[in-house]
C-alpha positions as CSV (number, residue, x, y, z in Angstrom):
1,M,27.0,15.8,-43.9
2,T,30.4,14.6,-42.3
3,L,33.5,16.1,-44.1
4,T,36.7,14.4,-43.4
5,T,39.3,15.4,-45.8
6,V,41.0,18.8,-46.4
7,R,39.7,18.9,-50.0
8,E,36.2,18.3,-48.9
9,I,36.2,20.9,-46.2
10,R,37.9,23.5,-48.3
11,D,35.5,22.9,-51.2
12,A,32.5,23.0,-48.8
13,V,33.6,26.4,-47.3
14,R,34.7,28.0,-50.6
15,S,31.0,27.2,-52.0
16,K,29.3,28.3,-48.8
17,Q,27.8,24.8,-48.4
18,R,29.3,25.0,-44.9
19,S,30.7,27.8,-42.9
20,A,34.2,27.9,-41.4
21,A,32.5,28.3,-38.0
22,E,30.3,25.1,-38.4
23,I,33.4,23.1,-39.4
24,C,35.3,24.5,-36.5
25,R,32.7,23.7,-34.0
26,E,32.2,20.1,-35.3
27,T,36.0,19.7,-34.9
28,L,36.2,20.9,-31.4
29,T,33.2,18.6,-30.5
30,R,34.9,15.7,-32.1
31,I,38.1,16.3,-30.1
32,E,36.1,16.8,-27.0
33,A,34.4,13.3,-27.6
34,A,37.5,11.5,-28.7
35,D,40.6,12.8,-26.9
36,G,39.9,11.7,-23.5
37,A,40.6,8.1,-24.7
38,V,43.4,9.0,-27.1
39,H,45.2,12.0,-25.6
40,A,46.4,13.2,-29.0
41,F,46.3,16.9,-27.8
42,H,48.2,18.9,-25.1
43,T,46.5,22.2,-25.7
44,I,43.0,23.0,-27.4
45,T,42.8,26.3,-28.7
46,A,39.1,26.6,-29.0
47,D,38.4,30.3,-28.5
48,R,41.2,31.4,-30.8
49,A,40.0,28.8,-33.4
50,L,36.3,29.9,-33.2
51,A,37.2,33.6,-33.5
52,R,39.4,32.9,-36.6
53,A,36.6,30.9,-38.2
54,A,34.0,33.7,-37.7
55,E,36.6,36.1,-39.1
56,I,36.9,34.0,-42.2
57,D,33.1,33.7,-42.6
58,R,32.7,37.4,-42.2
59,H,35.2,38.2,-45.1
60,H,34.4,35.2,-47.1
61,D,34.9,36.8,-50.6
62,A,38.5,37.7,-49.5
63,W,39.4,34.1,-48.2
64,R,37.4,32.1,-50.9
65,E,40.4,31.2,-53.0
66,A,42.8,30.4,-50.3
67,P,44.0,26.9,-50.6
68,L,43.1,25.7,-47.0
69,V,40.1,28.1,-46.3
70,G,38.2,26.9,-43.3
71,V,40.4,23.7,-42.8
72,P,41.1,22.9,-39.1
73,V,44.8,21.9,-38.5
74,A,46.6,20.5,-35.4
75,L,50.3,21.3,-34.7
76,K,52.8,19.1,-33.2
77,D,53.9,20.8,-29.8
78,N,57.4,21.5,-30.9
79,I,56.4,24.0,-33.5
80,C,56.2,27.5,-32.2
81,T,52.8,29.3,-32.2
82,R,52.5,32.8,-31.2
83,G,50.6,33.3,-27.9
84,V,50.1,29.5,-27.5
85,R,52.0,27.4,-25.1
86,T,54.5,25.3,-26.9
87,T,56.2,22.6,-24.7
88,A,58.1,20.1,-26.9
89,A,56.3,17.7,-24.4
90,S,59.1,18.7,-21.8
91,K,58.8,19.9,-18.3
92,I,61.6,22.2,-19.0
93,L,59.4,24.1,-21.5
94,E,56.1,23.5,-19.6
95,T,55.2,27.3,-19.5
96,F,56.9,28.5,-22.5
97,V,54.6,30.7,-24.7
98,P,56.5,31.8,-28.1
99,P,56.1,35.4,-29.1
100,Y,56.1,34.4,-32.7
101,D,54.8,31.8,-35.2
102,A,57.0,29.3,-37.0
103,T,57.1,30.0,-40.7
104,A,55.1,26.8,-41.5
105,V,52.4,27.9,-39.1
106,A,52.3,31.5,-40.5
107,R,52.0,30.1,-44.0
108,L,49.0,27.8,-43.0
109,E,47.2,30.7,-41.6
110,L,47.8,32.9,-44.6
111,A,46.2,29.9,-46.6
112,G,43.1,30.0,-44.4
113,A,43.7,27.1,-42.1
114,I,42.5,27.2,-38.6
115,V,44.7,26.0,-35.7
116,V,42.6,24.0,-33.4
117,G,45.3,22.7,-30.9
118,K,48.8,21.5,-30.2
119,T,49.5,17.8,-30.2
120,N,51.6,15.3,-28.0
121,L,54.8,14.1,-28.9
122,D,57.9,12.3,-27.5
123,E,59.9,14.8,-25.5
124,F,61.8,17.0,-27.9
125,A,60.7,14.6,-30.6
126,M,63.0,12.0,-29.2
127,G,61.2,8.7,-29.4
128,S,59.3,6.1,-31.6
129,S,56.2,5.8,-29.6
130,T,55.0,9.1,-28.0
131,E,55.5,7.5,-24.4
132,N,58.5,9.7,-23.7
133,S,56.2,12.8,-23.3
134,A,56.3,14.4,-19.9
135,F,52.5,14.7,-20.1
136,G,51.5,11.1,-20.7
137,P,51.4,8.8,-23.7
138,T,49.1,9.1,-26.8
139,R,47.0,6.0,-27.6
140,N,46.5,4.4,-30.9
141,P,42.9,5.0,-32.2
142,W,42.9,1.5,-33.7
143,A,43.9,-0.1,-30.4
144,L,44.1,1.9,-27.2
145,D,46.6,-0.4,-25.5
146,R,49.1,0.3,-28.4
147,T,51.3,3.2,-29.5
148,P,50.5,5.4,-32.3
149,G,54.2,5.5,-33.2
150,G,56.4,8.7,-32.6
151,S,57.6,11.1,-32.3
152,S,54.7,12.8,-34.0
153,G,52.1,10.3,-32.5
154,G,49.7,13.1,-31.3
155,S,49.4,14.4,-34.8
156,A,49.0,11.0,-36.3
157,A,46.4,9.9,-33.8
158,A,44.6,13.2,-34.2
159,V,44.1,12.5,-37.9
160,A,43.5,8.9,-37.8
161,A,40.7,9.6,-35.0
162,R,39.2,12.3,-37.3
163,M,39.9,14.9,-34.8
164,A,41.6,16.9,-37.4
165,P,41.9,16.5,-41.2
166,L,45.3,17.9,-41.3
167,A,48.3,17.9,-38.8
168,L,51.9,19.0,-39.0
169,G,54.7,16.9,-37.6
170,S,58.6,17.1,-37.6
171,D,60.7,14.1,-39.1
172,T,64.1,13.7,-37.8
173,G,64.4,9.9,-38.3
174,G,60.9,8.9,-39.4
175,S,58.9,10.7,-36.9
176,V,56.2,11.8,-39.4
177,R,56.1,8.6,-41.5
178,Q,56.4,5.9,-38.6
179,P,53.4,7.1,-36.7
180,A,51.6,7.7,-40.0
181,A,52.0,4.0,-40.8
182,L,51.3,2.8,-37.2
183,S,48.1,4.9,-37.2
184,G,46.9,4.2,-40.8
185,V,47.2,7.7,-42.3
186,V,49.5,9.5,-44.9
187,G,52.7,11.1,-43.6
188,L,55.2,13.0,-45.9
189,K,58.7,14.0,-45.0
190,P,59.8,16.7,-47.6
191,T,63.2,17.0,-48.9
192,Y,65.6,18.6,-46.4
193,G,65.4,22.2,-47.1
194,R,62.0,22.2,-48.8
195,V,60.1,23.5,-45.6
196,S,61.4,26.1,-43.3
197,R,62.6,24.9,-39.9
198,Y,62.2,28.4,-38.5
199,G,60.1,28.1,-35.3
200,L,60.6,24.4,-35.1
201,I,62.2,23.6,-31.6
202,A,65.5,21.9,-32.6
203,F,66.4,18.3,-32.0
204,A,68.9,17.5,-34.8
205,S,69.4,20.5,-37.1
206,S,70.9,18.6,-40.1
207,L,68.0,16.0,-40.0
208,D,64.8,17.8,-38.8
209,Q,62.1,18.6,-41.3
210,I,58.5,19.6,-40.8
211,G,55.9,17.6,-42.9
212,P,52.1,17.0,-43.0
213,L,49.9,14.2,-41.9
214,S,46.6,13.7,-43.6
215,L,44.1,11.1,-44.6
216,T,44.8,11.3,-48.2
217,V,47.8,11.8,-50.5
218,Y,46.0,14.8,-52.2
219,D,45.5,16.4,-48.8
220,A,49.4,16.0,-48.1
221,A,50.3,17.4,-51.6
222,L,47.9,20.5,-50.9
223,A,49.6,21.1,-47.5
224,L,53.1,20.8,-48.9
225,R,52.3,23.6,-51.4
226,V,51.2,25.9,-48.7
227,I,54.2,25.3,-46.3
228,A,57.0,24.7,-48.8
229,G,59.4,27.4,-49.9
230,S,62.6,29.4,-49.2
231,D,62.6,31.4,-46.1
232,P,65.2,34.2,-45.1
233,A,64.7,33.2,-41.5
234,D,66.1,29.6,-42.3
235,A,69.4,29.7,-44.2
236,T,69.0,25.9,-44.7
237,T,65.9,26.3,-47.0
238,A,66.5,25.7,-50.6
239,P,65.8,28.2,-53.4
240,E,63.9,25.5,-55.2
241,A,60.6,26.9,-56.6
242,T,57.3,25.5,-55.1
243,I,54.8,23.9,-57.5
244,D,51.3,22.8,-57.3
245,W,52.0,19.2,-56.2
246,T,48.2,18.2,-56.6
247,A,48.7,18.6,-60.4
248,A,51.0,15.5,-60.3
249,L,48.3,13.3,-59.0
250,T,47.2,11.9,-62.2
251,G,46.2,8.4,-60.8
252,D,48.6,6.8,-63.3
253,A,51.7,4.8,-62.1
254,R,52.3,3.4,-65.6
255,G,56.2,3.3,-66.4
256,A,57.4,4.1,-62.8
257,R,60.4,2.2,-61.9
258,I,60.1,1.1,-58.2
259,G,63.3,-0.2,-56.5
260,V,62.9,-2.7,-53.8
261,P,66.0,-3.6,-51.6
262,S,64.7,-7.1,-51.0
263,R,67.5,-8.2,-48.6
264,M,66.4,-5.8,-46.0
265,L,63.2,-7.8,-45.6
266,D,65.0,-11.1,-44.8
267,A,65.2,-10.5,-41.0
268,G,63.3,-8.7,-38.2
269,V,60.3,-7.7,-40.2
270,D,56.9,-9.0,-39.2
271,A,55.3,-11.4,-41.5
272,E,52.0,-9.6,-41.9
273,V,53.9,-6.5,-42.8
274,V,56.0,-8.3,-45.5
275,R,52.7,-9.8,-46.9
276,A,51.1,-6.3,-47.0
277,F,54.1,-4.8,-48.6
278,R,54.3,-7.5,-51.3
279,A,50.6,-7.1,-52.0
280,A,51.1,-3.4,-52.4
281,L,53.8,-4.0,-55.0
282,D,51.6,-6.3,-56.8
283,V,48.9,-3.6,-57.1
284,L,51.4,-1.0,-58.4
285,S,52.7,-3.7,-60.8
286,A,49.3,-4.3,-62.2
287,Q,48.9,-0.6,-62.7
288,G,51.9,-0.6,-65.0
289,A,54.7,0.1,-62.6
290,R,58.0,-2.0,-63.0
291,I,59.5,-3.6,-59.7
292,V,63.3,-3.6,-59.8
293,D,65.4,-5.4,-57.2
294,I,68.2,-3.1,-55.9
295,E,70.8,-3.1,-53.3
296,L,71.5,-0.5,-50.6
297,P,74.7,-1.9,-49.1
298,Q,75.0,0.7,-46.3
299,A,71.6,0.4,-45.0
300,P,72.5,-1.9,-42.0
301,H,74.7,1.0,-40.8
302,A,71.9,3.6,-40.9
303,I,70.7,3.2,-37.3
304,P,74.0,3.4,-35.6
305,V,74.9,6.4,-37.9
306,Y,71.7,8.1,-37.0
307,Y,72.1,7.7,-33.4
308,L,75.6,9.1,-33.4
309,V,74.8,12.1,-35.8
310,A,71.4,12.9,-34.2
311,T,72.5,12.6,-30.5
312,A,75.5,14.8,-31.2
313,E,73.3,17.5,-32.7
314,A,70.9,17.1,-29.7
315,S,73.5,17.6,-27.3
316,S,74.5,20.8,-28.9
317,N,71.0,22.0,-29.4
318,L,69.7,21.2,-25.9
319,A,72.7,23.0,-24.2
320,R,70.5,26.3,-24.3
321,Y,67.9,25.0,-21.7
322,D,70.0,26.0,-18.4
323,G,67.4,27.6,-16.5
324,V,68.7,31.2,-17.0
325,R,66.9,32.7,-20.0
326,Y,63.6,30.8,-20.1
327,G,61.8,27.7,-19.2
328,F,61.9,25.8,-15.9
329,R,64.4,26.9,-13.4
330,A,65.2,25.0,-10.2
331,R,65.8,27.2,-7.0
332,E,69.2,26.5,-5.7
333,D,71.8,28.6,-3.7
334,T,74.7,28.3,-6.4
335,L,74.8,28.6,-10.2
336,G,76.3,25.2,-10.6
337,A,73.7,23.5,-8.5
338,M,70.9,25.4,-10.4
339,Y,72.2,24.1,-13.8
340,R,72.3,20.5,-12.4
341,R,69.0,20.6,-10.8
342,T,67.2,22.4,-13.7
343,R,68.4,19.9,-16.2
344,A,67.8,16.9,-13.8
345,R,64.3,17.8,-13.2
346,G,63.4,19.4,-16.6
347,F,64.6,16.5,-18.8
348,G,63.1,13.2,-19.1
349,A,65.1,9.9,-19.1
350,E,65.3,9.5,-22.9
351,V,66.5,13.1,-23.5
352,K,69.2,12.6,-20.8
353,R,70.3,9.4,-22.5
354,R,70.6,11.1,-25.9
355,I,72.3,14.2,-24.4
356,V,74.9,11.9,-22.7
357,L,75.5,9.9,-25.9
358,G,75.8,13.0,-27.9
359,T,78.2,14.6,-25.6
360,Y,80.4,11.6,-25.4
361,V,80.7,11.2,-29.2
362,L,81.6,14.8,-29.6
363,S,84.1,14.7,-26.6
364,S,88.1,14.9,-27.0
365,G,89.5,11.6,-28.3
366,Y,86.2,10.3,-29.5
367,Y,85.0,12.9,-32.2
368,D,87.0,11.1,-34.9
369,A,86.2,7.6,-34.0
370,Y,82.4,8.2,-33.7
371,Y,81.0,11.4,-35.0
372,L,83.3,12.0,-37.9
373,K,83.0,8.4,-39.0
374,A,79.4,8.5,-38.7
375,Q,79.3,11.4,-41.1
376,Q,81.6,9.7,-43.7
377,V,79.2,6.7,-43.7
378,R,76.3,9.1,-44.0
379,T,77.8,10.1,-47.4
380,L,78.0,6.5,-48.3
381,I,74.4,5.9,-47.5
382,L,73.5,9.0,-49.9
383,R,75.7,7.5,-52.6
384,D,73.7,4.3,-52.4
385,Y,70.6,6.0,-53.0
386,E,72.1,8.0,-55.8
387,T,73.3,4.8,-57.4
388,A,69.8,3.3,-57.0
389,F,68.2,6.4,-58.7
390,E,70.3,5.7,-61.8
391,R,67.9,2.7,-62.3
392,V,64.8,3.5,-60.6
393,D,62.4,6.4,-60.0
394,V,61.6,5.6,-56.2
395,V,62.7,3.2,-53.5
396,A,59.8,1.2,-51.8
397,M,60.1,-0.4,-48.3
398,P,57.8,-1.0,-45.4
399,T,57.5,2.1,-43.4
400,S,57.9,0.2,-40.2
401,P,59.2,-3.4,-39.5
402,T,56.1,-4.1,-37.3
403,P,52.6,-2.8,-36.7
404,A,51.8,-0.8,-33.6
405,F,53.3,-2.4,-30.5
406,G,52.0,-2.3,-27.0
407,L,52.4,0.7,-24.7
408,G,55.3,0.1,-22.3
409,E,56.4,-2.9,-24.4
410,R,59.8,-1.4,-25.4
411,L,60.5,1.3,-22.8
412,A,63.0,-1.0,-21.0
413,D,64.8,-1.8,-24.2
414,P,66.0,1.3,-26.0
415,L,67.6,-0.6,-28.8
416,Q,64.4,-2.3,-29.8
417,M,62.8,1.0,-29.7
418,Y,65.3,2.6,-32.0
419,L,65.0,-0.3,-34.6
420,A,61.4,0.8,-35.2
421,D,63.0,3.4,-37.5
422,I,65.2,0.9,-39.4
423,F,63.5,1.8,-42.7
424,T,62.9,5.4,-42.2
425,V,66.3,7.0,-40.9
426,S,68.2,6.7,-44.2
427,A,65.8,9.3,-45.9
428,N,66.8,11.8,-43.2
429,L,70.6,11.1,-43.3
430,A,70.5,11.6,-47.1
431,G,68.0,14.4,-47.3
432,L,65.6,12.8,-49.5
433,P,61.7,13.1,-49.6
434,A,59.7,10.1,-48.4
435,L,56.2,9.2,-47.8
436,S,54.1,6.7,-46.1
437,V,50.7,5.6,-47.3
438,P,48.5,3.0,-45.8
439,C,48.8,-0.4,-47.5
440,G,46.8,-2.8,-45.5
441,F,45.9,-4.1,-41.9
442,T,47.0,-7.1,-39.9
443,A,44.6,-9.8,-38.8
444,N,44.1,-7.8,-35.5
445,Q,43.2,-4.7,-37.6
446,L,46.4,-2.7,-37.2
447,P,47.5,-0.5,-39.9
448,I,50.5,-1.1,-42.0
449,G,52.3,1.6,-44.2
450,L,54.2,1.4,-47.5
451,Q,57.1,3.9,-47.7
452,L,58.3,5.5,-51.1
453,T,61.4,7.5,-51.1
454,G,62.4,9.7,-54.0
455,R,65.2,11.8,-55.4
456,R,66.0,15.2,-53.8
457,F,63.2,17.7,-54.6
458,D,61.3,15.1,-56.4
459,E,58.2,15.0,-54.2
460,S,56.1,14.9,-57.3
461,T,57.0,11.2,-58.2
462,I,56.3,9.8,-54.7
463,L,53.1,11.5,-54.5
464,R,52.0,10.6,-57.9
465,I,52.8,6.8,-57.3
466,A,51.2,7.0,-53.8
467,D,48.1,8.6,-55.1
468,A,47.8,5.9,-57.8
469,Y,48.1,3.2,-55.1
470,E,45.7,4.9,-52.8
471,R,43.0,5.3,-55.6
472,E,43.1,1.7,-56.3
473,T,42.9,0.4,-52.7
474,G,41.3,3.1,-50.6
475,W,42.5,1.9,-47.2
476,W,42.3,5.4,-45.7
477,K,38.3,5.3,-45.9
478,K,38.4,2.6,-43.1
479,E,37.6,4.2,-39.6
480,P,39.3,3.2,-36.4
481,P,37.2,1.8,-33.5
482,V,37.6,4.9,-31.5
483,I,35.3,6.6,-34.1
């Protein structure tokens, strides 16, 4: 019996239909068979995973009610894992082994999950294609010549290829949702502050958020319940109570008011993506939801605002990688030469580009003109959503303007790469929860995603509507050719 979802695996282990060790061995066998083609993983923690699975089986009664008992999980390689190499896909951290677990990892393990490996990403989560990794690109399981999206492309590809039923990613401007859409899985970015960032290697601290990738909406809701909650180790976590988000999944979208900023679809969006998006709205309308046309006037400014705010914060956060305390260190005769050579060799081209941009916008004479102005427009973007939420419950858009694009296709044109996040960055700038759920395929069998964005701390509504749509369509059941 092949089990693919988190719920199936958990229920089978709980009832002793399957042992945690059996599930773990099957998962590791699947990774060994498929990852040579996909390259979703940097590190496989086989011995550690098998030992933990055996421990869970030995003490089954103590673990039986754990919400993720026996569930294999993959972790994006910018999430610290005690005793396991955590590189952020950068040469500068190639040998870094954290002495502690990220809070999200600790909570997963307390819930009975079994970490099977660390997944590939764009270096320091900076990218939309998982091509900026210092260790080579990840390939899309639906078409190996195409990107799985980024920056959490390894996590998305691992779930899509059934190498793990659950993975964690990080989302700074769409890095959970965009690869989820391009790889045909569910990706959830919780409200900023819902999930602790302790142990997440920082890119842009006011934007970063850890979120789950899974095959189904139920599985994402279950994972959120485990990893959410305030954390004294992260002062930005909110005191909001965690709930059982799976209880919100009633299969009923009746009465939901879904706002659609139609003008955003007028240019630059692939025709097949628009058709799938409109068809998804028709499904929800037939289920009793009401489609409402809305305006998001500041939306055209979201990409430039994001690339000012995010690069400024990246410049500050990455200043710590100087070769002195940890990570890669170039051997030079003088301190200044060591700094220069360490950063020149340790960082890739995209990371250097963003550090330079961020340092520039924070520099004397430019701070007010660029960074301060971007923060002001960021507030206007949030106000647009607040105005929309006076009339609607969620905002619906395509997750990505195009399906998966070819490997290498946009590397020489950073602007085109950045525009891959046109529909996703606003949720990060506004701190809102957003989710991508599969909503169809192109004629070439490339996945397309529907994005739902909700009010702050209202993950329940976007999960409920996404679940109702998923039950009606069942796109997640379709398997990629790499299977």
